[in-house]
C-alpha positions in Angstrom: -188.0 -69.3 -3.1 -184.4 -68.5 -2.8 -181.7 -67.5 -0.3 -180.1 -64.1 -0.6 -176.7 -64.2 1.2 -175.2 -61.1 2.6 -171.9 -61.8 0.8 -173.7 -61.4 -2.6 -174.4 -57.7 -1.9 -171.4 -56.2 -3.7 -172.0 -58.0 -7.0 -175.8 -58.7 -6.8 -177.7 -55.9 -5.0 -181.2 -56.7 -3.8 -182.6 -54.3 -6.4 -181.4 -56.6 -9.1 -183.8 -59.4 -8.1 -186.6 -60.1 -10.5 -189.3 -60.6 -7.8 -191.8 -61.7 -10.4 -190.0 -65.0 -10.4 -190.2 -65.6 -6.6 -192.6 -65.7 -3.6 -190.2 -65.7 -0.7 -186.5 -64.6 -0.2 -184.5 -65.8 2.8 -181.8 -63.4 3.9 -178.8 -65.3 5.1 -177.5 -65.2 7.8 -178.0 -63.8 11.3 -175.7 -65.5 13.8 -176.6 -66.4 17.4 -173.9 -65.4 19.8 -172.9 -66.4 23.4 -175.5 -63.9 24.8 -178.2 -65.6 22.6 -178.5 -62.4 20.6 -178.3 -62.0 16.8 -175.1 -60.8 15.2 -174.0 -60.4 11.5 -171.0 -61.7 9.7 -170.7 -58.5 7.5 -170.9 -54.9 8.6 -173.2 -54.1 5.7 -175.6 -56.9 6.3 -178.3 -54.8 8.1 -178.3 -52.2 5.2 -178.7 -55.0 2.7 -181.6 -56.5 4.7 -183.4 -53.2 4.9 -183.0 -52.8 1.1 -184.1 -56.4 0.4 -187.3 -56.0 2.5 -188.1 -52.6 0.9 -187.6 -54.1 -2.6 -189.6 -57.2 -1.9 -192.5 -55.4 -0.2 -192.7 -53.0 -3.1 -193.3 -56.0 -5.3 -195.7 -57.6 -2.9 -193.3 -60.4 -2.0 -192.0 -61.6 1.4 -188.7 -61.9 3.3 -187.6 -64.3 6.0 -184.5 -63.9 8.1 -182.4 -67.1 8.1 -180.6 -67.6 11.4 -177.6 -69.9 11.7 -176.0 -71.6 8.7 -173.1 -74.0 8.7 -170.7 -71.4 10.3 -173.4 -69.9 12.6 -174.8 -72.8 14.6 -172.2 -72.9 17.4 -174.5 -71.4 20.1 -177.9 -72.8 19.2 -177.7 -75.6 21.7 -177.2 -73.5 24.8 -179.6 -70.8 23.5 -182.4 -73.4 23.6 -181.2 -75.5 26.6 -183.5 -74.1 29.3 -186.5 -71.8 29.8 -184.4 -68.8 30.7 -182.2 -69.0 27.7 -185.1 -69.7 25.4 -186.9 -66.6 26.5 -183.8 -64.4 25.9 -183.2 -65.9 22.5 -186.8 -65.6 21.4 -187.1 -62.1 22.6 -184.0 -61.1 20.6 -185.4 -62.8 17.5 -188.7 -61.0 17.8 -186.9 -57.7 18.3 -185.1 -58.1 15.0 -188.2 -59.4 13.3 -190.0 -56.2 14.2 -187.0 -53.9 13.6 -186.7 -55.0 10.0 -190.4 -55.4 9.2 -189.9 -59.1 8.3 -192.4 -61.7 7.2 -190.9 -64.8 8.8 -188.0 -66.5 10.4 -185.9 -69.4 9.0 -183.9 -71.5 11.6 -180.9 -73.1 10.0 -179.4 -75.1 12.8 -176.8 -77.4 11.5 -177.5 -79.7 13.3 -179.5 -80.4 16.5 -178.2 -83.4 18.4 -175.1 -83.7 16.1 -171.7 -82.0 16.0 -172.0 -80.1 12.7 -169.0 -77.8 12.2 -166.0 -78.4 14.4 -166.4 -76.4 17.7 -170.2 -76.4 17.7 -171.8 -77.0 21.1 -174.4 -79.8 21.1 -176.1 -82.3 23.4 -178.4 -85.3 23.0 -181.3 -83.1 24.3 -181.0 -80.6 21.4 -184.0 -81.8 19.4 -186.4 -81.9 22.3 -185.2 -78.4 23.4 -185.5 -77.2 19.8 -189.2 -78.1 19.7 -189.8 -76.1 23.0 -187.9 -73.1 21.5 -190.0 -73.3 18.3 -193.3 -73.4 20.3 -192.2 -70.3 22.3 -191.1 -68.5 19.1 -194.5 -69.2 17.5 -196.3 -67.8 20.5 -194.3 -64.6 20.4 -194.4 -63.8 16.7 -197.4 -62.4 15.0 -199.9 -64.9 13.6 -199.0 -63.9 10.1 -195.3 -64.7 10.6 -194.0 -67.8 8.9 -191.4 -70.1 10.6 -189.4 -72.5 8.5 -186.5 -74.8 9.4 -183.6 -75.9 7.1 -183.0 -79.6 7.7 -180.9 -82.5 6.6 -182.2 -85.2 4.2 -183.3 -87.2 7.3 -185.4 -86.1 10.3 -183.8 -84.4 13.4 -181.7 -86.6 15.6 -183.3 -88.2 18.6 -181.6 -88.9 22.0 -179.7 -91.7 20.5 -178.5 -89.8 17.4 -181.0 -91.6 15.1 -183.5 -89.9 12.9 -186.8 -89.2 14.7 -189.6 -91.6 13.9 -192.3 -89.0 14.7 -191.9 -85.3 13.7 -195.6 -84.4 13.9 -194.9 -82.1 16.9 -192.6 -80.1 14.7 -195.1 -80.2 11.8 -197.7 -78.6 14.1 -195.4 -75.5 14.9 -193.5 -75.1 11.6 -195.0 -73.7 8.4 -192.5 -75.7 6.4 -189.2 -77.4 6.4 -186.5 -76.9 3.7 -184.7 -80.1 2.9 -181.1 -79.2 2.1 -180.5 -81.7 -0.7 -177.0 -80.5 -1.5 -173.4 -81.0 -0.3 -174.0 -84.7 -0.5 -170.5 -85.0 -1.9 -168.1 -82.1 -1.9 -164.7 -81.6 -3.5 -162.8 -84.8 -3.6 -160.3 -86.7 -5.7 -163.1 -89.3 -6.0 -166.0 -86.9 -6.7 -169.7 -87.6 -6.4 -172.9 -85.7 -7.3 -173.6 -82.5 -5.2 -177.4 -83.0 -5.2 -178.7 -86.3 -6.4 -182.3 -86.6 -7.5 -182.5 -90.2 -6.5 -180.5 -93.4 -6.0 -181.5 -94.6 -9.4 -178.8 -97.3 -9.7 -179.4 -98.6 -6.2 -175.7 -98.5 -5.4 -174.9 -95.3 -3.6 -173.0 -95.4 -0.3 -175.3 -92.6 0.8 -178.6 -94.1 -0.2 -180.7 -91.7 1.9 -179.0 -88.6 0.6 -181.1 -87.7 -2.4 -184.2 -85.7 -3.0 -186.6 -88.7 -3.5 -185.4 -90.6 -0.4 -185.4 -87.4 1.7 -189.0 -86.7 0.9 -189.9 -90.3 1.7 -188.0 -90.1 5.0 -189.7 -86.9 6.2 -193.2 -87.9 5.2 -192.8 -91.3 6.8 -192.0 -89.6 10.0 -195.2 -87.5 9.8 -194.2 -84.3 8.0 -197.0 -83.5 5.5 -195.8 -83.1 1.9 -197.4 -79.6 1.7 -195.1 -78.5 4.5 -191.9 -79.6 2.7 -189.8 -77.4 0.4 -187.0 -79.0 -1.6 -183.7 -77.2 -1.4 -181.6 -77.1 -4.6 -178.2 -75.7 -5.4 -177.0 -73.0 -7.8 -173.4 -73.8 -7.1 -171.0 -76.5 -8.2 -168.0 -78.3 -6.7 -164.6 -78.4 -8.4 -162.5 -81.5 -7.7 -158.9 -82.0 -8.6 -159.4 -85.3 -10.3 -159.2 -87.3 -13.5 -162.2 -89.5 -12.6 -164.6 -90.3 -15.4 -167.4 -91.7 -13.3 -169.1 -90.3 -10.2 -168.8 -91.6 -6.7 -172.4 -93.0 -6.6 -170.9 -96.0 -8.3 -169.1 -97.0 -5.1 -169.5 -100.1 -3.1 -167.8 -101.4 0.0 -165.6 -104.4 0.1 -165.7 -107.0 2.9 -163.4 -104.8 5.0 -165.5 -101.7 4.5 -163.2 -100.0 1.9 -164.7 -98.2 -1.1 -164.3 -99.9 -4.5 -165.5 -98.4 -7.7 -167.8 -100.3 -10.0 -169.3 -99.2 -13.3 -173.0 -100.0 -13.3 -174.2 -97.8 -16.1 -172.6 -95.8 -18.8 -172.8 -92.0 -18.7 -173.9 -90.2 -21.8 -172.0 -87.1 -22.8 -172.3 -84.2 -25.2 -169.5 -83.3 -27.5 -167.4 -80.2 -26.7 -169.0 -77.1 -28.2 -166.9 -75.7 -31.0 -166.1 -72.0 -31.4 -166.7 -70.5 -27.9 -163.3 -71.5 -26.4 -161.0 -73.4 -28.7 -159.6 -76.6 -27.5 -156.1 -75.4 -28.1 -156.8 -72.8 -25.3 -158.2 -75.0 -22.5 -159.5 -73.5 -19.4 -158.5 -74.3 -15.8 -161.4 -73.3 -13.6 -161.0 -71.0 -10.6 -163.3 -71.5 -7.6 -165.0 -68.7 -5.7 -161.9 -68.1 -3.6 -159.5 -68.0 -6.6 -158.1 -71.6 -6.2 -158.1 -74.3 -8.8 -157.7 -77.5 -6.8 -161.0 -77.8 -5.1 -163.9 -75.7 -3.8 -167.2 -74.2 -4.7 -168.1 -72.3 -7.9 -171.3 -70.6 -8.9 -173.2 -72.0 -11.9 -172.9 -68.5 -13.6 -169.2 -68.8 -13.3 -169.1 -72.0 -15.3 -170.5 -69.9 -18.2 -168.4 -66.8 -17.5 -165.2 -68.9 -17.3 -166.2 -70.5 -20.6 -166.5 -74.1 -19.7 -170.2 -74.1 -20.5 -171.6 -72.7 -23.7 -174.4 -70.1 -23.6 -177.0 -71.0 -24.6 -177.2 -74.8 -24.5 -174.8 -75.3 -21.5 -172.6 -77.8 -23.4 -169.0 -78.4 -22.5 -166.3 -76.0 -23.7 -162.7 -74.9 -23.0 -161.5 -78.5 -22.9 -164.4 -79.7 -20.7 -166.8 -82.4 -21.7 -170.3 -82.5 -20.3 -171.6 -85.9 -19.1 -174.9 -87.1 -17.6 -174.9 -89.3 -14.6 -177.9 -91.6 -14.8 -177.6 -92.7 -11.2 -178.2 -89.2 -9.7 -179.8 -87.4 -12.7 -177.2 -84.7 -12.6 -174.6 -83.4 -15.1 -170.9 -83.3 -14.5 -167.9 -81.9 -16.4 -164.5 -83.5 -16.9 -161.3 -82.0 -18.3 -158.3 -84.3 -18.7 -156.1 -81.3 -19.6 -157.0 -79.3 -16.5 -157.3 -82.4 -14.3 -160.7 -81.2 -13.0 -164.1 -82.6 -12.5 -167.1 -80.4 -11.8 -170.3 -81.7 -10.2 -173.2 -79.4 -10.5 -176.9 -78.9 -11.5 -178.1 -77.2 -14.6 -181.5 -76.3 -16.1 -182.1 -80.0 -17.1 -181.5 -81.5 -13.7 -183.2 -78.7 -11.7 -186.3 -79.0 -13.8 -186.4 -82.7 -13.0 -186.0 -81.9 -9.2 -188.8 -79.3 -9.4 -191.0 -81.8 -11.3 -190.4 -84.3 -8.5 -191.4 -81.7 -5.9 -194.6 -81.0 -7.9 -195.5 -84.7 -8.4 -194.9 -85.5 -4.7 -197.1 -82.6 -3.6 -194.5 -80.4 -2.0 -195.0 -76.8 -1.1 -192.3 -75.6 -3.4 -188.5 -75.3 -4.1 -185.9 -73.1 -2.6 -182.6 -72.3 -4.3 -179.3 -71.7 -2.5 -178.6 -69.2 -3.6 -180.0 -66.5 -5.8 -176.8 -65.0 -7.1 -175.5 -68.3 -8.5 -177.9 -68.1 -11.5 -177.2 -66.6 -14.8 -178.3 -63.0 -15.6 -181.1 -64.5 -17.6 -182.4 -66.6 -14.7 -182.0 -69.9 -16.5 -181.9 -72.0 -13.3 -184.8 -70.3 -11.7 -186.9 -70.5 -14.9 -186.1 -74.2 -15.1 -187.4 -74.7 -11.6 -190.5 -72.7 -12.4 -191.1 -74.9 -15.5 -190.7 -78.0 -13.4 -193.3 -76.7 -10.9 -195.6 -76.0 -13.8 -195.4 -72.2 -13.5 -195.1 -69.9 -16.5 
């Protein structure tokens, strides 16, 4: 599975998707508004959605509409707060479902019972109201419709803000959850891995924020493994930093301040010769054109010549390292003063293999246009899942 964001349209039209590599595509995002209706953050989104559904169905594949996202969760709480609002919200979702001939709905509420983005409305009753909303949505959609929910690495917050100990009522109404195992660390002068596989060194200051622990947390609360999908990233974070180790090697001193300790050595490849000479080092630009911090697509690491193709070794003054604690690669450039935390075919295949060995339903990538034109990331995931 993969997300297709509306902002990818200009450079990555739906017709460019190789549907033979996917089962489901999630179109992102529809945004709930104050009237509990669905709006769009781009004027061309509805045309893209129509084209995506047409292309997918022509290839016998399916499309869900993802509602919410990090910037689109402001009005979820009031939209599900009482019977009247829930009916309005569900009716509007069903209307859009039918209008665009969809196959399912993905609810990406970030996050029930917690603040999420600044300005979001939330209450301690969010999670219980969320369940009532999902039950109503299930009753109003066709039996063939699939309903998924994007989640944190721990179960939804209870009345006290703690992870629910029992999510079986959610398991009975959802077809699957998607664990968003990314954005664990963002851009920072003391960078850490974006999407850890595990807390292999046992010293992370976010010990629950990794794929292995997340699966354990959700299954312990009653979510069947075959109703869990592991979310993986196709994007990286640039950090303005001269760090040589990742932030997983951080502990707290007696006063609660972070201190850095080296628990294990990282292994690194040598810089690839020939592609971009070291005398012409690269300073990476993020998706918004800046160089200090921010996100960058994996494909851009190749296109901006800091990774070789093929092989994905360091180039342009960047050296590739492997973080044993999180099972993810990272790039450092002393000349550019940048660190890049990311996933590549090696680390994604490991995550997909974990999903397969733990009995998960599958893997969902955010997002589809971050991959190379040869689908190197997606094919690595498929290999990890044991698919040709």
